[in-house]
C-alpha positions in Angstrom: 110.1 75.6 108.3 110.6 72.4 106.1 107.7 69.5 106.0 109.7 67.5 108.3 110.1 70.1 110.7 106.4 70.4 111.0 106.3 67.2 112.4 104.5 67.1 115.9 103.6 64.0 117.7 100.3 64.5 119.5 98.9 62.7 122.5 95.9 61.0 120.5 96.0 60.7 116.6 93.3 59.5 114.3 94.1 59.9 110.8 97.6 60.0 108.7 99.4 60.3 105.6 102.5 59.0 104.0 104.6 62.4 103.6 107.8 60.4 103.1 108.9 58.0 100.2 107.9 54.7 101.9 106.7 53.7 105.1 107.2 49.9 106.2 104.1 48.4 107.9 105.2 45.6 110.3 103.4 42.4 111.7 104.1 43.6 115.2 105.0 46.8 117.1 108.6 46.3 116.7 111.7 47.1 114.5 112.4 43.3 114.4 109.0 42.4 113.1 108.5 41.6 109.6 107.5 44.0 107.1 104.1 43.1 105.7 103.3 45.8 103.3 104.6 49.4 102.5 102.8 52.9 102.4 103.8 55.0 99.6 103.9 58.8 99.5 100.5 60.2 99.7 98.7 57.0 100.7 96.4 57.8 103.9 95.3 55.7 106.5 93.3 55.7 109.9 95.1 54.8 113.3 93.0 52.0 115.1 95.4 51.3 117.9 98.4 53.0 119.8 101.5 51.8 121.8 104.3 53.6 123.1 106.3 54.3 119.9 104.0 52.6 117.3 100.5 52.8 115.8 98.5 50.4 114.2 96.9 51.6 111.1 94.3 50.6 108.6 95.1 51.3 104.9 92.4 53.6 103.3 92.9 51.6 100.1 92.4 48.1 100.8 91.9 47.9 104.8 95.1 46.3 105.1 96.4 46.5 108.7 100.0 46.9 110.2 102.1 48.7 112.4 104.2 51.9 111.6 106.8 53.8 113.7 105.5 56.7 115.2 108.5 58.8 114.1 107.0 58.3 110.5 103.5 59.5 111.3 102.1 62.7 109.9 98.8 63.8 111.0 95.7 64.8 108.8 92.0 65.6 110.0 89.2 63.4 109.3 87.9 65.9 106.7 91.0 65.6 104.8 91.1 61.8 105.2 87.4 61.4 103.9 88.2 63.9 101.0 91.2 61.9 99.9 89.1 58.7 100.0 86.5 60.3 97.5 88.9 62.2 95.4 90.0 61.1 91.9 93.4 59.6 92.6 96.3 60.6 90.5 99.7 58.6 90.8 103.3 59.0 89.8 103.8 56.9 86.8 107.7 57.2 86.3 110.0 54.5 87.8 111.3 57.3 90.1 110.6 61.0 90.2 110.6 63.8 92.9 108.4 66.4 94.3 109.7 69.9 95.2 108.1 72.0 98.0 107.8 75.9 97.6 110.7 76.1 100.1 113.1 73.8 97.9 112.8 70.6 99.9 112.9 67.4 97.7 111.0 64.5 98.2 112.0 61.2 96.0 109.0 59.2 95.1 108.5 56.0 93.1 106.2 54.3 90.7 102.6 54.3 92.2 103.0 57.1 94.8 99.9 59.1 95.0 99.5 62.8 94.6 96.9 64.1 96.9 94.7 66.9 95.7 96.8 67.1 92.5 95.8 70.3 90.4 98.0 69.3 87.3 101.1 70.9 88.8 100.8 70.7 92.6 99.6 68.1 95.2 98.9 69.2 98.8 99.3 68.0 102.5 98.2 70.0 105.5 99.0 73.1 103.5 102.4 72.2 102.1 102.6 72.3 98.3 104.6 69.8 96.4 105.4 70.8 92.5 105.1 67.8 90.3 104.8 67.7 86.4 103.7 64.2 85.6 100.8 62.1 86.6 98.7 59.2 85.8 95.1 59.3 86.1 93.1 55.8 86.3 91.1 55.4 83.1 87.4 55.2 83.1 87.4 52.4 80.3 90.0 49.8 81.4 91.9 48.0 79.0 93.6 44.5 80.1 96.8 45.4 78.0 97.2 48.7 80.1 97.4 46.7 83.1 99.9 44.2 81.5 102.2 47.3 80.3 102.2 48.6 83.9 103.2 45.2 85.4 106.2 45.2 82.8 107.3 48.3 84.5 108.3 46.1 87.5 110.4 43.6 85.4 113.4 42.8 87.2 112.7 44.2 90.3 114.1 42.4 93.1 111.8 40.3 95.4 110.9 41.9 98.8 108.4 40.5 101.0 105.8 43.3 101.8 107.2 45.5 98.8 105.3 47.4 96.6 108.0 49.2 94.3 110.2 48.6 91.6 113.0 48.8 94.2 111.5 45.9 95.7 107.9 44.2 95.4 106.5 40.7 96.2 104.1 38.7 94.2 100.7 40.0 95.3 102.2 43.6 95.8 103.2 43.5 91.9 99.6 42.4 90.7 97.7 44.8 93.2 99.9 47.9 92.0 99.4 47.0 88.1 95.7 46.8 88.5 95.6 50.0 90.8 97.6 52.2 88.6 94.9 51.3 85.8 91.9 52.1 88.1 91.1 48.9 89.7 91.2 48.1 93.5 92.0 44.6 94.4 93.2 43.2 98.1 97.0 43.2 98.8 97.6 39.4 99.4 97.2 36.7 97.0 95.0 34.7 99.4 92.3 37.6 99.1 92.9 38.2 95.4 92.1 34.7 94.7 88.4 35.5 95.8 87.8 37.8 93.0 86.5 37.3 89.4 85.7 34.4 87.4 87.5 31.1 87.3 88.8 30.0 84.0 89.0 26.0 83.3 91.9 26.2 81.1 95.2 28.2 80.5 94.0 28.5 76.6 91.0 30.4 77.9 93.2 33.0 79.6 94.0 36.3 78.4 96.9 38.7 79.1 96.1 40.5 82.4 94.4 37.6 84.0 95.8 36.2 87.4 97.1 32.6 87.8 97.1 31.5 91.4 99.4 28.7 93.0 99.4 26.8 96.2 101.4 24.6 98.5 101.1 21.0 99.6 98.3 22.1 102.1 96.3 24.0 99.4 97.0 27.1 100.4 97.3 30.0 98.1 100.9 31.3 98.3 101.7 32.8 95.0 100.2 34.9 92.0 101.4 36.3 88.6 99.7 37.6 85.8 99.4 35.8 82.5 100.8 37.0 79.3 100.6 36.2 75.6 101.9 32.8 74.3 101.8 30.8 77.7 103.9 33.1 79.6 103.6 34.5 83.1 104.9 37.9 85.0 105.7 37.1 88.5 107.9 37.9 91.4 110.1 35.0 92.4 113.7 36.3 93.2 113.0 39.2 91.1 110.0 40.2 88.7 110.5 37.7 85.8 108.8 35.9 82.8 108.5 32.3 82.7 106.6 29.7 81.1 103.1 28.4 82.4 101.1 25.1 81.6 98.5 23.2 83.4 101.3 22.1 86.0 102.6 25.5 86.7 105.4 27.7 86.5 108.4 26.2 84.5 111.5 27.9 85.2 113.9 27.3 82.2 117.0 28.2 83.8 116.5 25.6 86.6 114.8 23.1 84.2 111.9 22.5 86.5 108.5 23.7 87.7 108.7 26.1 90.7 105.1 26.8 91.2 102.1 24.4 91.3 99.1 25.8 89.4 95.9 26.1 91.6 93.6 28.4 89.2 93.5 31.1 86.7 91.1 34.0 87.5 89.6 36.8 85.1 89.4 39.9 87.2 87.3 41.8 84.6 
C-alpha cells in the first residue's frame, strides 16, 4: 500500500503532517481564497476548526493559521505531534531533492522541507519510512553569514504571495526560512518580524543578516529584506533580487527609483 493510498478521512481530526511536497494554506475555506502560507513536507500542525471540505490549522512552527483542503490532510496522533515539536529538526538543504519510500514511491521535496524523526538515512511518518541521504541540522552556535548564505539560495526565485520555497517565495517567507534553516524561529509576516530584536539608528550600524523593514503611506509595515555588505539588500520584489539600500529605502537601479520606503532596521541576534 503506497503512502497516498493509506490516506483515510476520519470524522474528527486533531493533528496532521504534510506528507506531500507543498500544501497551500488559504485565508478562507475556499479554493478561490488567497494563499497566505505554505506547509512544506514534514511540517506538522493542529486542527482548530473544521468545515465540509476544509480544515483550519495552526502551524506548530510559528502558530500561523489558515485553511487547507481535507484531501491534503494526513493524520498523526497527539504523541507524534508533541514528539515532533520537541525533536531536533533536520531539513532538506538542497534546492530540490527527493524522498524514496521502501515501496519505491518518490516524493519530491524542496529546500527547507522537514525530515521528521530523521536518523541520518531515513525519516518517518506513521510507520512509512522515507530514505534521504542529505540533511541540514540547525547549529548550536549561530553565525550571521550562515543566515545570509542560506538566503542567497533563494536568489532569483519568483515572488509568490504566501510562498516559502525557491519555486516561489514572498518577502517575509524568505527571511523566515533563511533564519529557520539556521536554527532561529521568527514569525511568518513582516508585521510580526518587526517586533523582534534591537532597532538600529543608521544603516552603517547594520551587519549582513540584519533585517530592514519598509512601510506604506499609512505607516503599515509591508515589506522586509535582508541586509548585505556594502549597503545592499536581498529581498523578494518581483523575484528575489539584490538592490542598493540607503536611508531613504531600496533603490532599484533598473527602474532608476526608490521602490520601498525604509522604516527601520532590526538586529535579530
